[in-house]
C-alpha positions, -999 to +999 in steps of 0.1 A: +751-506-700+722-530-711+687-521-720+657-537-708+628-535-730+594-546-716+566-553-740+529-553-730+505-561-756+471-547-747+450-563-775+430-582-748+432-583-711+415-611-692+437-617-665+447-581-649+479-577-670+485-568-704+490-599-728+486-609-762+456-633-766+478-659-781+506-659-758+493-649-725+529-638-715+548-609-704+581-606-723+613-589-714+640-587-737+675-575-726+708-567-742+716-565-779+729-587-804+745-619-793+742-607-757+706-604-761+682-624-736+645-630-732+627-635-700+590-648-702+566-646-674+534-668-675+500-659-662+509-669-626+544-657-624+539-619-630+511-593-632+510-559-648+488-530-634+484-514-669+474-481-653+511-473-644+530-502-660+538-518-626+554-553-631+548-573-598+564-607-594+567-631-563+601-631-547+602-656-518+571-648-499+567-613-510+549-594-540+575-570-552+572-543-579+601-552-603+595-525-627+574-494-630+567-471-660+581-436-655+553-412-644+558-388-675+551-418-698+519-426-683+482-415-691+478-381-671+453-396-646+479-423-634+510-400-632+505-393-596+503-431-586+533-434-561+546-470-567+581-476-573+606-505-582+612-524-550+580-517-533+562-546-516+526-551-523+508-563-491+471-554-495+447-552-525+415-533-514+420-540-478+427-578-484+460-596-478+474-609-511+503-634-512+502-649-545+502-634-582+471-657-588+452-642-560+462-605-570+451-611-606+419-627-596+412-595-572+420-571-599+399-591-625+368-589-602+366-551-604+348-532-630+363-506-651+362-472-631+363-492-596+385-479-571+418-498-563+437-494-531+471-510-527+489-515-494+525-507-502+556-511-481+586-492-490+615-497-467+601-494-431+573-470-445+537-486-450+510-466-469+482-469-493+480-459-529+446-454-547+436-450-582+406-461-605+407-492-627+413-482-662+393-491-695+422-507-715+409-491-747+418-457-730+454-467-724+482-468-750+501-501-759+531-501-736+566-502-746+591-493-716+627-491-719+649-487-690+688-489-687+705-514-664+742-513-653 
């Protein structure tokens, strides 16, 4: 069993996902020792919703949630946000989004405390998930570990 460790550095957030100001990357480290691997996502390749630790990437023509922070490890206000790994993100505040860049720009345009509404497709079910945009100083640095078979 391998472990995937997702590091998100919340020092500065200018593009809608948690990054260090120097790197502007999301880094995923997997495995241990000689089998360890590193996967890096640049600003246009992935986005993190820091409120619930959701990693969104583009798969073909779909924006897909590839990782999600477990509810019990989130700040209490975001524990009920019902987004799961494998969900497709269709809408952001009622507008169709097709790229990570468009999603990041839409998220960045919101003020802290503004409502966020995501149109989600899970299997054949389509529904909305709502939360408010967090102030990053109120969120902990995120260090997520998950097991992969």
